[in-house]
C-alpha positions, 0 to 999 in steps of 0.5 A: 286657346288656354293651355298649360303653357298658355299658348293658343292651339295651332288651327286645324290645317297644322298651321301654327302662327307662333312658329312666325312670331319672331326669328329664331336664336340662330337667325337674329337681325343685325344691327341695320335690319338686315337678317343673318345668312343662316334666316335667309334660308329658312325663309327661303323655304318658308315663302319660296324665295329665289335669289338673294336681291329677290329675297330683299324685295319680299322683307315688306311682305313678308312682315306684313304676313307676319303681322297679319298671322300676329293678329289672326292669332288674336282672333283666335284668342278671342274667339277661343276665350268667349266662345258660347260653346265650349273647347278643350283639347285633351290627350286620348290618354285622357289628360286635359291639355287646354279649356276655354271659359266655357266649357268650365262654366257648362262643367260647374267649375269655377275656371278654365284652370280648374277644368284642366286639372282633369287627368283622365276624361274618360273616368272624370268627365264623361258619365258613360265611360263606355261613350268615351271608349267608343268615340276613341274607336271612331276617331281612330277610324274616321278622324273625326266624330260630328253630332256626337251626343252624350253625358258629362260630369259636373264638378258637383257629380251632376250630369249635364247632356252635351252635343259635342263634335270631335277631332282627332288632331295629332294622331302622332301626339294623341291629340284631340279637340272638342267643341261642345254645346250644353243640350240639357234643356233641348233634352228636357224639352224633347222628354217633355214632348215625348210625353205630351205626344203620348198622351195625346196619341192616346187620347186620340186612340180613345177619341177613335175608339169612342168615335167607331162606338158611337157610329156603331151604335147610331148605325145600330139606332138607324136599323132598330129605331123603334127597339132602341127608343124602348130600350133607352126608356127603360135605361133611362128609367134604371138610371133614375132609379140608381140615382135616387139610390146613389145616396142610400149606397154612399151613406151605407158605405161611409157607415161600414168603412168609417165604424171601425176607424171611429173605434179606434180613434176613440180608444187612441184619443182614451190612451192619449189621456193617460200617463205612459212612459215615453216609448209607450207615449210615442207609439199611442202618438203615432198610431193617432197620426196614422189614424188621421192620415187614414180618416182624411184620405178615407172622407176625401174619397168619400167626398170625391165620390159623392161630388162625381156622382152629383149626389152634392147639390147646393142650398144658398141663402143670405147671411152674414160673413162674420159668422163662418169666419169666426167659426172658422177661427174657432176651429182652427186657431189650436191647430195653427198653434199647435203648429206654431203659427199665428192665425189672424181674423180680419172681420168681415160684417158684409152680407153674401149668397152662398151655401154655408155649409160647402162655402166652409168646405171650401175655407176649411181645405185652404185653412188645412192646406196653409197649415200644413205647407207653412213653416213659420210665420202667420196665416191670415183669414178674413175677406174684401169687397170686389165691386169693380171688374168682377160680374157679378160683384161680390165678397173674397174670402181669403185665406194667405200665408207666409209659406214657401209659395208656388212656382208659377209653372206649377199652379195648374197642377194644384187642382189635379186630384192625387197630387201634392206639392213637393214641399209639404211639411206633413205626409198626410193626404194624397192630393185631393183637397183642392180637387174638392175646392174646385168641385164644389167651387163649380157647384156653388159657380163661385170663382176661385183663385190663387196668388203666389210669390215663391218664398213668400206666400199663398193667397187662395180666395173665393168669390161668393155675390153680395146678398141682402142684409136681413135680421141675424140668424144662426148659419144653418148647416154649420157646427157652433163656434165654441171652443174645445173644453168645459167640464164635464164632470159628473155628467150623465151620458146615454150612449146609443151605439149598436157596435160593441167596440165603439161602445167600449172607445166611447165609455172609455173617453167619456169616463175619462172626462169624469162623466157617468156613462150608460150605454144602450143598443136599442130603444129597449135598453135606451128606455131602461137607461133613461128611466133609471139614470135620467141622462143630461146628454143623449149621443145616438149613433143614426144606423142601428140594427134591424132597419132602426135609426137614432131617430126612432129611438129619440121618438121612443124615448121623448115620448116617454118624457112627455108622458112623464112629464119630464124634460127631454134630454139634450141630444146629439145625432152622430153619424156616417152618413153625409146624404143631403136629406139626412142633414135636412131631416136633422135640421128640421128636428133642430138636432146637431149632428156630429160626423164619423170618425169622431174627433174627441175635442170637437165632440167635447165642445158639442157637449159643452155647447148644448149644456149651454143652451 
């Protein structure tokens, strides 16, 4: 054992082999190798010999014992230095007197010598000083303490769980000896096991309660079969009615929730385009970031609600993946550039069979996450063929980044609702993006994969089946791939909107772009504006007052244009209704749709695109 005097501590029985390492100074050997008379008495006391002649006969045995003790000493020293468990001696007043390398390693010290600098283990080593006081009381009462668990402080001030056996080695000198085992991992595993057991107990309790309720229901069904059948038929009819109305309910909820956010976004975007001093500019930017976070959260919550309510269905078709990738690149390249990243697009001319709108939502979430979690480097958007090893063969669309990556033991967490990894560079969102991806992939029956190397990046992918090559056509359900910008100076625009706050925001934003704007809240006002100003573009809200829709107003305006033999203005429908029925209706009418809350950059891009057709 390492001590401040570099000697080995005595074994537990009190025998110290160093006492017989060599004869004392008072009893040195004579030249002929005999032991002086004074040492004979000493040896006689040690080994209990009789007369002198008898003692001489025991010299070889004595020397053998000394050699054996020396070897035992060396064995103790080796075991002490190489023990897996930590060992240290200390005085009861707290001064460490000896330590082995294992205890230094457990407590984060660079060497045993550094550990031996501890002057008071009760304050400097024990994380809970009261544990040390209780330990001393028990040692004085019983002489030892077996299986005592506590926490020690490391050199960095952290805490490590240990199990220790402590002996009161020398009560008179107040010397204790401790054998220490690091049980931190065991504690963590135990805590995790306790958590899992609690979850399991809760699930068992819930399942038991459900089974009990089911059994009760079954007994009642057996007793009253006819009545239950009638009730089931009635419940089925009610469920079908509720199922038919859920999209309408979600659309109304979306509209009511997103209207004030839409007005605020328009006003803040207008303020962003104006000159401000540094303080006001910072306030406007913070308001912009806060609104983006609220919009993202609300949008994700509404999407999750619609997905869980089975209000989303796939409408697959055959299309070339190149157009989809190009549109995503055009949309996200400025965002990536603003974040200091390079977005690279690998061209792909393969055809797939999928729902372009839902597939683009998956890839948008992949790209958003890649930008959010990547501090520097590049993001790759592309695809590759998967013709072997998959059934059926298909095309794998990938988004790869150079971010921090995801540890293998945390990959299972990423698709959980309301869960984010702790290395996101942005505080927006609540961890619903990949949960939405998982649900959409289930609807499409497209497998998703993630491959990650911590420190090097991640690669998320979704695989779609191969499609049939046909005549190129515009993918339905997607906004055209146009860049943000376009000259709108002196453009005449008619805004059909029943909410005054949104009217004010739209007018301020459009006028800032140089447009000449008129507003209407219903069909009569819209017709008067059309007759007076002949707008080039109509921006119509879908939900108006008194069950009136933007389509109704457009029909009325287009009818007047046809009667007067005037060209129909280009129209863009703005709505918070994300239902399948409305999307299909607008597609049939050939109208572009912009979802609320409006993103000014996307609005300007769509207006430029409509004017260029």
